[in-house]
C-alpha positions as CSV (number, residue, x, y, z in Angstrom):
1,M,8.4,9.4,17.2
2,N,7.9,8.3,13.6
3,K,5.6,5.5,12.4
4,G,7.1,2.1,11.9
5,I,6.5,-1.6,11.7
6,L,5.7,-4.0,14.6
7,W,7.0,-7.3,13.6
8,L,8.0,-10.8,14.8
9,V,11.6,-11.3,13.7
10,L,12.6,-14.9,13.3
11,T,15.4,-16.3,15.4
12,E,18.5,-17.6,13.5
13,E,17.5,-21.1,14.4
14,S,13.9,-20.6,13.3
15,N,15.1,-19.0,10.0
16,K,17.2,-22.1,9.2
17,K,14.3,-24.4,10.2
18,L,11.9,-22.5,8.0
19,L,14.2,-22.5,4.9
20,K,14.7,-26.3,5.3
21,V,10.9,-27.0,5.1
22,A,10.2,-24.3,2.6
23,P,13.3,-23.9,0.4
24,P,13.4,-20.6,-1.6
25,I,12.3,-21.0,-5.2
26,Y,13.3,-17.4,-6.3
27,S,16.6,-15.6,-6.1
28,N,15.6,-12.8,-3.7
29,V,15.3,-14.5,-0.3
30,F,13.5,-12.8,2.6
31,A,12.4,-15.3,5.3
32,H,12.9,-12.7,8.0
33,H,9.7,-11.7,9.8
34,V,6.0,-11.8,10.3
35,T,4.3,-8.4,10.0
36,L,2.1,-7.7,13.0
37,H,1.2,-4.1,12.3
38,H,2.6,-1.9,9.5
39,D,2.6,1.9,9.4
40,T,1.8,2.3,13.1
41,Y,3.1,4.2,16.1
42,L,4.8,2.5,19.0
43,T,1.8,2.8,21.5
44,N,1.8,1.6,25.1
45,K,-0.2,-1.4,23.9
46,Y,2.8,-2.5,21.7
47,K,5.5,-1.5,24.1
48,D,4.5,-4.3,26.4
49,L,5.0,-6.8,23.6
50,I,8.6,-5.7,22.6
51,G,11.2,-8.3,23.5
52,N,8.7,-11.2,23.9
53,T,9.3,-14.4,22.0
54,K,6.2,-15.8,20.2
55,E,5.5,-19.2,18.7
56,I,4.7,-19.5,14.9
57,T,3.1,-22.6,13.4
58,L,3.9,-23.2,9.7
59,K,0.9,-24.2,7.6
60,N,1.2,-23.9,3.8
61,N,4.0,-23.2,1.3
62,C,2.3,-20.9,-1.4
63,Y,3.7,-19.5,-4.6
64,N,3.0,-18.1,-8.0
65,E,5.2,-17.0,-10.9
66,K,6.6,-14.0,-8.9
67,I,6.7,-14.7,-5.1
68,Q,6.6,-17.4,-2.4
69,A,5.2,-17.2,1.2
70,V,4.4,-19.6,4.0
71,T,1.0,-19.2,5.7
72,I,1.2,-19.4,9.5
73,C,-0.8,-19.5,12.7
74,L,0.3,-17.2,15.6
75,T,0.0,-18.0,19.3
76,N,-1.1,-15.2,21.8
77,I,-0.5,-12.4,19.3
78,T,-2.3,-11.1,16.2
79,S,-1.4,-9.7,12.8
80,Q,-3.2,-7.0,10.9
81,N,-2.7,-9.1,7.7
82,E,-5.8,-10.9,6.5
83,F,-3.5,-13.9,5.9
84,P,-0.6,-14.0,8.4
85,H,2.5,-15.2,6.6
86,I,6.3,-15.1,6.2
87,T,7.5,-14.1,2.7
88,I,10.2,-16.6,1.7
89,S,11.4,-15.5,-1.7
90,A,10.6,-13.4,-4.8
91,Q,11.7,-12.6,-8.3
92,D,14.3,-9.8,-8.3
93,D,11.9,-7.1,-9.3
94,V,9.2,-8.1,-6.9
95,K,8.7,-6.6,-3.4
96,G,7.9,-8.7,-0.4
97,V,4.6,-6.9,0.3
98,E,3.2,-8.7,-2.8
99,S,2.8,-11.8,-0.7
100,N,-0.4,-10.2,0.5
101,S,-1.8,-10.3,-3.0
102,L,-0.5,-13.9,-3.6
103,L,-2.5,-15.1,-0.6
104,R,-5.8,-13.4,-1.6
105,V,-6.1,-15.4,-4.8
106,N,-5.8,-19.0,-5.8
107,N,-2.2,-20.0,-5.8
108,N,0.0,-23.1,-5.8
109,S,-0.1,-24.4,-2.2
110,T,1.5,-27.3,-0.5
111,P,0.8,-28.1,3.1
112,I,3.8,-28.2,5.4
113,D,4.2,-31.8,6.7
114,G,3.7,-32.2,10.4
115,E,3.1,-29.5,13.0
116,I,6.3,-27.4,12.7
117,T,6.7,-24.5,15.0
118,I,9.4,-21.8,15.0
119,E,9.9,-18.6,17.1
120,G,10.2,-14.9,16.6
121,L,11.0,-11.9,18.8
122,V,8.6,-9.0,18.8
123,E,10.4,-5.8,17.7
124,F,9.4,-2.3,16.5
125,K,11.4,-0.7,13.7
126,E,10.8,3.0,13.1
127,F,10.7,4.1,9.5
128,S,13.4,6.5,8.3
129,K,12.4,10.1,7.8
């Protein structure tokens, strides 16, 4: 088995809800998942999580001149990222992984009004060889 990514893929309804409260500001729209563990193997620990639905609470809409992400809180599951988030949008030449850099420095940030929760399904996607 190859390494891959363990992620929380947003449901269609959650994706729509997310984009309503944090409209994309750049042309390349992601709004697809929360990375739980990147570049990992599908271990027994993770196998038990696959197929489970998890709750995601939206916190802040953050952006800079290149990329936009929403910071989140997870319930009953963790992310390896220092700042768990969902990448919303980016300039055409910017990769989604740059959200990690965005959240490590001061950025433009607006709190999400109210306690808005969405859902995602735990999945593992194996990297192509």
